[in-house]
C-alpha positions as CSV (number, residue, x, y, z in Angstrom):
1,M,5.1,-6.9,39.6
2,N,3.9,-4.9,36.6
3,N,5.7,-5.1,33.3
4,N,4.1,-1.8,32.3
5,L,5.9,0.3,35.0
6,T,9.4,1.5,35.6
7,V,10.7,2.5,39.1
8,V,13.6,5.4,38.8
9,V,15.9,6.1,41.7
10,L,18.5,8.9,41.6
11,T,21.7,7.9,43.5
12,K,25.0,9.1,44.5
13,N,26.9,7.0,47.1
14,E,23.9,5.0,48.5
15,E,25.4,1.7,49.1
16,K,23.6,1.5,52.4
17,N,20.2,2.1,50.8
18,I,20.4,0.6,47.3
19,V,19.7,-3.2,47.9
20,A,16.6,-2.3,49.9
21,V,15.1,0.5,47.7
22,V,15.8,-1.9,44.7
23,Q,14.1,-5.0,46.3
24,N,11.0,-2.7,47.4
25,A,10.9,-1.3,43.8
26,K,10.9,-4.9,42.5
27,Q,7.7,-5.6,44.2
28,V,5.7,-3.5,42.0
29,A,7.8,-3.2,38.9
30,A,9.8,-5.4,36.4
31,E,12.2,-2.5,35.6
32,V,14.1,-0.8,38.1
33,L,16.2,2.3,36.5
34,I,19.1,4.0,38.6
35,V,20.3,7.3,37.5
36,D,23.6,7.6,39.1
37,S,25.6,10.8,39.4
38,G,29.0,9.3,40.0
39,S,29.0,7.1,43.1
40,T,32.2,6.1,44.4
41,D,31.3,3.3,46.7
42,K,29.4,0.2,45.8
43,T,26.1,1.7,44.8
44,V,26.3,0.8,40.9
45,Q,27.7,-2.6,41.6
46,L,24.9,-3.5,44.1
47,A,22.3,-2.2,42.0
48,E,23.3,-4.3,38.9
49,E,23.9,-7.4,41.0
50,N,20.1,-7.0,42.4
51,G,18.8,-6.6,38.7
52,A,18.6,-2.9,38.3
53,R,19.6,-1.1,35.1
54,V,21.9,1.8,35.6
55,V,22.5,5.1,33.6
56,Y,24.8,7.9,34.4
57,R,24.3,11.7,34.4
58,D,26.9,14.2,36.0
59,W,25.2,16.0,38.8
60,D,24.7,19.7,38.0
61,N,22.7,20.8,41.3
62,D,19.3,20.4,39.3
63,F,16.9,17.8,40.6
64,A,14.3,18.4,37.8
65,A,16.8,17.8,35.0
66,Q,18.1,14.7,36.7
67,R,14.7,13.4,36.9
68,N,13.7,14.4,33.4
69,F,16.9,12.8,32.0
70,A,15.5,9.5,33.3
71,L,12.3,9.7,31.1
72,Q,14.7,9.3,28.2
73,H,15.6,5.8,29.2
74,V,11.9,4.7,30.5
75,K,10.7,2.2,27.9
76,T,7.3,1.3,29.8
77,E,4.1,3.3,29.6
78,W,4.2,4.4,33.6
79,V,6.9,5.7,35.9
80,L,7.3,5.8,39.5
81,Y,10.1,7.7,41.4
82,L,11.6,6.5,44.7
83,D,14.4,8.2,46.6
84,A,16.9,5.8,47.8
85,D,15.9,6.2,51.4
86,E,11.9,5.7,50.8
87,R,10.1,2.4,51.1
88,M,6.6,1.5,50.0
89,N,4.5,-0.5,52.1
90,D,2.3,-3.2,51.2
91,E,-1.0,-1.2,51.1
92,L,0.6,1.2,48.6
93,I,2.0,-1.3,46.4
94,N,-1.4,-2.9,45.9
95,D,-2.9,0.3,45.2
96,I,-0.3,1.1,42.5
97,Q,-1.0,-2.1,40.9
98,E,-4.7,-1.5,40.9
99,K,-4.4,2.1,39.5
100,I,-1.9,1.0,36.7
101,S,-4.4,-1.9,35.8
102,S,-7.3,0.3,35.5
103,H,-5.4,2.7,32.8
104,K,-6.5,5.8,34.5
105,A,-4.2,8.8,33.5
106,A,-3.5,10.9,36.5
107,L,-0.6,12.1,38.7
108,Y,-0.6,9.8,41.8
109,R,0.4,11.4,45.2
110,F,1.8,9.3,48.0
111,V,1.6,10.2,51.7
112,R,5.0,10.1,53.1
113,H,6.0,9.3,56.8
114,N,9.4,10.5,57.8
115,N,12.0,8.9,60.0
116,A,14.7,10.8,61.3
117,F,17.5,10.3,64.2
118,G,16.0,6.9,65.0
119,K,12.3,8.1,65.5
120,E,9.3,8.7,63.5
121,F,7.9,12.3,63.5
122,H,4.1,12.9,63.5
123,Y,4.3,17.0,63.6
124,G,6.1,20.0,62.5
125,V,9.0,20.1,60.0
126,L,9.3,16.3,59.5
127,G,5.8,15.5,60.1
128,P,4.0,13.4,57.3
129,D,3.8,15.1,54.0
130,S,2.8,14.1,50.5
131,V,4.7,13.6,47.1
132,V,3.6,13.1,43.7
133,R,5.6,10.2,42.2
134,L,3.5,8.0,39.6
135,F,2.3,9.1,36.2
136,P,2.1,8.0,32.8
137,V,5.2,8.7,30.5
138,G,4.9,11.9,28.1
139,Q,2.0,13.4,30.1
140,A,4.2,15.2,32.8
141,K,7.7,16.7,33.2
142,W,9.5,18.0,36.4
143,E,10.3,21.7,37.0
144,G,12.5,23.3,39.7
145,K,16.0,23.0,40.7
146,V,15.1,22.0,44.3
147,H,11.8,20.9,46.0
148,E,11.1,20.0,42.2
149,G,7.5,19.4,41.2
150,L,5.6,18.0,38.3
151,S,4.1,20.2,35.6
152,S,1.1,18.6,33.9
153,K,-2.7,18.9,33.1
154,L,-3.7,15.8,34.6
155,E,-5.6,15.6,37.9
156,I,-3.9,14.4,41.2
157,V,-5.1,11.3,42.9
158,T,-3.9,10.3,46.5
159,L,-3.2,6.9,46.8
160,K,-3.9,4.2,49.8
161,G,-0.8,3.3,52.1
162,H,2.2,5.3,52.6
163,L,5.9,5.7,51.8
164,S,8.4,5.4,54.8
165,H,11.0,8.0,54.5
166,Y,14.3,7.0,56.3
167,T,15.8,10.3,56.3
168,Y,18.7,12.1,58.3
169,S,20.6,9.6,60.7
170,S,22.4,12.5,62.4
171,F,21.8,16.0,63.1
172,E,25.1,17.0,61.2
173,E,23.7,15.4,58.2
174,Y,20.5,17.4,58.6
175,L,22.4,20.6,58.9
176,D,24.5,20.0,55.9
177,K,21.4,19.1,53.7
178,M,19.6,22.4,54.9
179,N,22.6,24.4,53.9
180,K,22.8,22.8,50.6
181,Y,19.0,23.2,50.0
182,S,19.3,26.8,50.9
183,S,22.0,27.3,48.5
184,L,20.2,25.5,45.6
185,G,17.1,27.6,46.4
186,A,18.7,31.0,46.4
187,V,20.3,30.0,43.0
188,D,16.8,28.9,41.6
189,R,15.3,32.3,42.8
190,N,18.1,34.3,41.3
191,L,18.0,32.7,37.9
192,R,14.2,33.6,37.7
193,G,15.1,37.3,38.8
194,K,13.7,37.3,42.1
195,K,15.0,40.0,44.7
196,C,15.2,39.7,48.5
197,S,13.7,42.5,50.6
198,V,15.0,43.3,54.1
199,I,11.8,43.5,55.8
200,G,9.8,40.9,54.0
201,D,12.4,38.1,53.4
202,L,14.9,38.6,56.0
203,I,12.6,39.2,58.9
204,L,9.2,38.3,58.1
205,R,9.6,35.1,56.2
206,P,11.9,33.4,58.9
207,L,9.4,34.4,61.6
208,F,6.5,33.1,59.8
209,A,8.4,29.8,58.8
210,F,8.7,29.3,62.6
211,F,5.0,30.1,63.5
212,K,4.0,27.7,60.6
213,M,6.0,24.9,61.7
214,Y,5.9,25.2,65.6
215,I,2.3,26.3,66.0
216,L,0.2,25.6,62.7
217,K,2.0,22.0,62.1
218,G,2.2,21.4,65.8
219,G,6.0,21.1,66.0
220,F,5.7,21.8,69.8
221,L,4.1,18.4,70.2
222,E,7.4,16.9,69.2
223,G,9.1,18.2,72.4
224,W,12.6,19.8,72.4
225,L,13.6,18.4,69.2
226,G,10.6,19.8,67.6
227,L,11.7,23.2,68.8
228,V,15.1,22.8,67.5
229,L,13.9,21.6,64.0
230,C,11.3,24.5,63.8
231,L,14.2,27.1,64.6
232,N,16.5,25.3,62.1
233,Y,13.9,25.6,59.5
234,A,13.5,29.4,60.1
235,N,17.4,29.6,60.0
236,Y,17.1,27.8,56.6
237,T,14.5,30.2,55.3
238,L,16.8,33.1,56.6
239,N,20.0,31.7,54.9
240,K,18.3,31.0,51.6
241,Y,17.3,34.7,51.4
242,V,20.6,36.1,52.6
243,K,22.3,34.1,49.9
244,L,19.9,35.5,47.4
245,K,20.5,39.2,48.3
246,M,24.1,38.5,48.3
247,M,24.0,37.2,44.9
248,G,21.8,40.2,43.9
249,E,24.5,42.6,45.3
250,N,27.6,40.8,43.5
């Protein structure tokens, strides 16, 4: 483990994941920081019992603000962010250690393999993606209420290995999260003064969203479930702009 690295995990009611993610994080870092937003289960207790430090910030539907709040409590030179349902494999852990030891300042990107409904996806909506999660403290900050990203002048470097992302356990959970994300996305666009057009945003965007995921990203290769996920992705896109239009009219 590295004494110059803190792993940050945002939580709320993650008792089923918290022990595993803390133990995984401690393979690469001596310090694990939990930013909890009001768990009512055993998340905080289990985190502390497994050696993590816990701080609290009320959830205000702003992922970037939550992640930036964590930076105020990081005491090391490097910070790495994990979601509670993500795990680093050994190759990624080793490469993280090597990069920190080299002291090369950069934004480090992780390849992520998504597991949902009991299977790993290779194409379409839940196909492999990448996330930037490791950087030197003070040289980047988070922006965006949902699907937040890092703002920095540093170059982006992709690490070896991957994250395993154990996401939706049920289709109901997936639908619920898509509804929440569409609301957050609409609010974010509304606050930035964006408007919604009927033809461009309510018709063309959902159609292209389906085409992109089903054809360009190979969602058809995931069988009937791939089709369903691509249709729902198009519906998520539609719902986001419907909500935006209603906000503008009200």
